[in-house]
N, C-alpha and C positions, 0 to 999 in steps of 0.2 A: 460574606454571604448577605444578600439583600433581604430585608424583612418588610412585610407589609405594614405600613404606618398605621392605617385605621384599625386593622385586625389586632395588631400588637397592642396598641393603646387601649383598645376595648377590652382585651384579655387582661391587661394589667389593672385596668380600672375595676373589673369584676373581682379579681383576686384581692385587691385592697378592700373593696366594699365588703366582701365576704368575711375577711379577717376583722374588719371594724365592727361588723354586726356581732361576730362571736365575742369580741372584746366587750362590747356594750352589754351582751347577754350575761357575761360573767359579772359585770358591775351591777346590772339591774335586770334581774330575772324577768322573763316575759310577763308573769302575773304579779310581780312585786310592784307595790306603789310606794313612791317616796314618802317618807315621814319626817316631820320636823322634830328635832331634839328639844328638850326643855332647856330653860335658861337660868343661870345662876342669879342669886339675889342682886349681885353687882351689875350683871347684864340687864336685869329688869329695870334697875334704877337708871341705867344709861338710856334705854329705849323710852322710858317715861320722862326723863329729864328732871329727875328729882334726886335729892341726896338720900343716902341710906337711912339716916336717922328719921328723916321725914317720912319715908315709906314705912318704916317700922311703926311709927306713930299712927299713920293712916290705917294700917292693917290692925293694929291693936285696938283702935277706937271704932272700927267698923268691921265687926266680926262677920257680917254678911258678905264681905268682899272675898274673892279667892285668896286663900292663905298659902297657896303653893303646896308642894310636897317635900317632906323631909327625905333627903337622900343620905345614906350612911349615918343616919341619926341626927346630924346637926346641920347639914347643908341644905338650905331651902331652895328649891327650884320651881320655876313657873312655866307653864305652857304659854304659847303665844296668845291664845285666846284669853287666858287669865290676865296677861299684861294689858291687853286691849280693854278688858272689863274694868280694870283698875283705872286706866286712863279715862274711860267714859265717866267714872265716878268723880275723878279729879276735875275734869272739865265742867261737869254739871254743877259742882260745888265751888267753881272759880278758884281752884287750888293750883293751877298751872300758870307759869309765866307765858306771855304771848308767843315767844319763840317755840314753845312746846305744845301749842294748840295746832295740831298737825292735820287740819282739815279746812276746807273752804268755808268761808262765812259770808253772809250777805250776798253782794253782787260779784264776789271774787270768781274769776273764770278758771277753768281747767288749764293747767300748764301742760303743753304738748311739746315734748323734747325729741329731737332727732339726733341720734348718736351716729356720726358719719366719719368716714375717711376712705379715700380711694385705694389705700394700701392695706393689704391683709397683714395679719400677724402683729397688730398693734394692741391686742388685748381688748378689742371693741366689744365682743360678745360677753366675755367674762366681766368687763367693766359694767355693761348693761345689767348683767345678772346681779352683781353685788350692789349696784345702786338701787335697782328695783326692789331687791329684798331688804336692803337697809331702810329705804323709805317706807316700805310696807310695815316693817317692825316698828318704825317710829310712829305709825298710825295713819299714814297717808293711804287713801284708797287708790291703788296703783294698777294700771293696765300696761303690760309690756307687749309690744307687737314685733314679731320676728318677720323681717322682710328678706332675709337671706335664703336663697334656694338651698344652700348647704344645711340649713336648719340647725345651726350650731346652738343657738339660744334655746330653741325648742327642745333639743336633746339634753341641754343642761337642766331642764325641768323634768327630765325623765320620760319624755314623749319621743318615741322612735317612729318616724314617718314610715319606714319600711314595714313596721308591724301594723300600721293603720292606713292602708292604701286609699281608703274612702274618707279619710279625715278631712273635715272642713277647715279651710285656711282663709286668710285674707283674700286670696284670689277668688274664691267662690262668692265673696261679697262685692267685688269690684269688677268682675268680668262683664263684658259687653253682651247686650242682648237686643236683637231686632224682633219686630213683630212676627216675622215669618220663621223665627227660630223655635225650637222645641221648648215647651214650658219648663221642662226639667233642667234646662240650661240657663234659666233666668238667675240673676243674682239672688243669693240667699240673704235673709235678715242677719245682720251682723251679730245680733244677740244669740243666734244659733252657732256662731263661730267661736265666741268667747268661751274659754275653759277656765274653771277654777284651778288653782294649784294647791299643793300641800301646805301653803303658807296663807294664813288669813290676811285679808286686805289686798291680796295680789292675784290678779287674773292674767291670762295669757291668750293671745291670738297666735297660734302656731303657724309654721311655714313648711313648705316642702318644695320639691322641684316644680310643682304645678304653677308657681308664681311666674315661671318663665313663659307660660302661656299668655300672660298679660302683656309681655313684651312683644310677642309675635302678633297678637290681636291688635295691639295699639298701632304697630307699624303699618297695618293694612286698613286702618280706619280713617274716615274723614274727620279730622280734628275740629273742623268747624261745627260739626253736629255732635261729636262725642269727645269733648276735650278731656284728655287723659288725666290732667293734673288736678281735676276736681273730684275724681272718683273716690279717692280715699276719704277726703273730707266729707263728702255726701254719705258715704257708707257708715262713717263713725257718728254722724249726727244724732241718731237715736240714743246712743249710750254715752256721748261725750260728757254730759253733765253728771253722770254716775260716778265719775272719778275726780280725784284731786290732781293726779299726775298721769299722763300717758307718755310712755317712752318707746320710741322706735329704735330697733337695732337694725341699721341699714347695711346692705352688703357692700363690699369694697369695689363698687362700680357705679357709674352714673347712668342708672337705668331709668326707664319711665316710672317704675314704681317708686324709686328713690326721689325723683323729681316731684312726684305727687305727694310724698311724705314731707318734702321740704316746703311745699305749698301749704300743707295742712298744719305744720308745727308752728309754735309760737316762740321757740327758742332752739338754738343749735349748740350741740356739744361735740366738738371735734377732738377725737383722740389721736395722740401722736406720741411716739417714743422719743427719748432724748438721744437721737443719732442724726448726724448731718444728712445721711441718705434720706431719712424720713422727712426731715425739714425741707429738703429740696423737692421731694415729691409732693409735700404738702402745698408748696407754693403753686405748683402746676395744677393740683387738684382744686385749690381755691379759685384760681383764675378761670378754670373750665366751669366750675359750679356757678360762679358769678355771671358768666356769659349765658349759661343756660337759664338761670333765674331771670336775667334781664329780658330774655325773649318772652317768658311767661308774663312778666310784669307789663310789658308793652301791650299785651292783650287784656290782662285781667286787672292791671293796676298794682301799685307797690304794696307789698305785705310786710311791713316792718316787724322785726323780731324784738321780743323783750330783751334778749341778750344773746350774744354769741361768745362762747367760751372755749378755750383749748385746755384739754386735760392731758397732762403728761402721764403716760402709763409705763409700767416695767422700769421704773426709775430706781437707780442704785445710788444712794447718797454717798457711798464710799468709793465710787468709780469716778475719777476725775474727768474723763471725757464726757460722761453723762451730765455731771454737774456743769461743765462748761457749755454744753449744748443747751441745757435748760436755761442757763443764764443768758445765752445768746438769743434764744427764742423770746425770753421775757424782755430783753432789751429792744426787740423789734416790735412785739405785739403788746408790750407793757401789761396793763391791767386786764387785758383780754385773756391772758393765761391764768388759769386757776392757781391760787396760792399753794394748794396742797397737791400731792402727786399720789398715784397708785404705785406703791413700792414693788420692786422686783422681789418676789417672795415665793417660796415653794408652797406656802399655805394658800396663796392666791392662784398661782399658775396651775396647781394640781386640780383646780376646779374643772379645767378642760378635760382632765383624764378621769377623775372620779365622779364628776358632776355635782360635787358637794362644794358649795361656796364657804367662805369664812363664817357665814351666819349659820350654815347647816352642819359643818364638820364638828366632830367631837374634839374639843381642845386637847384632850389627852393623847391624841394621835400624833401631835407635833411637840417638839421641844417647846417649853414654856415661852422662852424669849422669841422664838420664831413665830409662834402663834400670836403673841401679844404685839409684836412689831407689825404683823399683817393686819390684825384687828384695829390697831390704832390708825394705820394708814387708811383703811376703808372708812372708819368712823369719821376721820377728819374730812375726807373728800365728801362723804355723804352730808356732813354738817354744813360744808360750804355750799353744796348744791341746795340744801334746805334754805340757806340764806338767799340764794338766787330765786327760789320759788316764792319766798315771802316778799322779795323785792318786786316780783312780777304781780303779786297780789296787792302791792301798794302798802305793805306793812312797814317797810323800811325805806 
């Protein structure tokens, strides 16, 4: 029996969408706001970059500093705001090593990173979530920008586009506007689009299906008068210096918005899993991206990046094929591949289901070794990214 293609696909899409909304409602009730857990003394030391005895001495000799809260009588925990207040004190009193001064100084410029790959399912959004939150907890003023119409990253921060149909997104700041268009359709100030998150130091520019309007509008515009690739850079100009790091989470497609992000960013982070299928598609993606960028460079001039790095995600060090592919990739791209990988771990992959990253999740909900393995993996990758940020700042 023949079935209608469009009608059937539309019905299936609606069924899936309805179930996903119900699933998200169970995880995050409509009026519930995400809250950040407190952090152990050991975790506070990690985010500050100090040893435990050093922090004990600092708190003992500076009673005005946040002392944390005792949990179960003996275990001291700190809120993120308290950790940042202690960091401010340490920086003001020249008590931190240079690698732990996690903010721009002097003429250091904001590092703008685009996380990209043409293939879905490589852990790009969860990687962006973990890196943005890890950097924010380390003290970097961070802005994360969701460019994917699926709004995966937006939802990981507890924002459901279906619940906020009038939500301002990046599209509203970069849309086109002619003199004869309605004033209400003019681009909005980017400062009205930025949203704070439940995590101090971390802001978000959300996304929704409306970003696809930018693709349709761009296709019908005279690019000599309205070059699409400068629109994101121009929109971000008023707030760019407010942040130490800006991180784009790009969709798995070479859209006009992605090309504009590539033109705006100062560094590229390409996520890839350790499989030959992904490596093969990566080669195609890089070739296509290079060709598209060369067209823009012919018109606007070359825009060199501070660095281009490849991050291996969902890596299983006990799986021989994964180890072989990772080694193969490193033999080709050498130092362009990051030294550390995001491990394949339920504590990390569950973020896509629960919306709680390794930074947010209660450690007691996982087996201790499972949690620690995931924590160490995220911490190593974040630390390596910090080194690249400092390198761009000219500190290393």
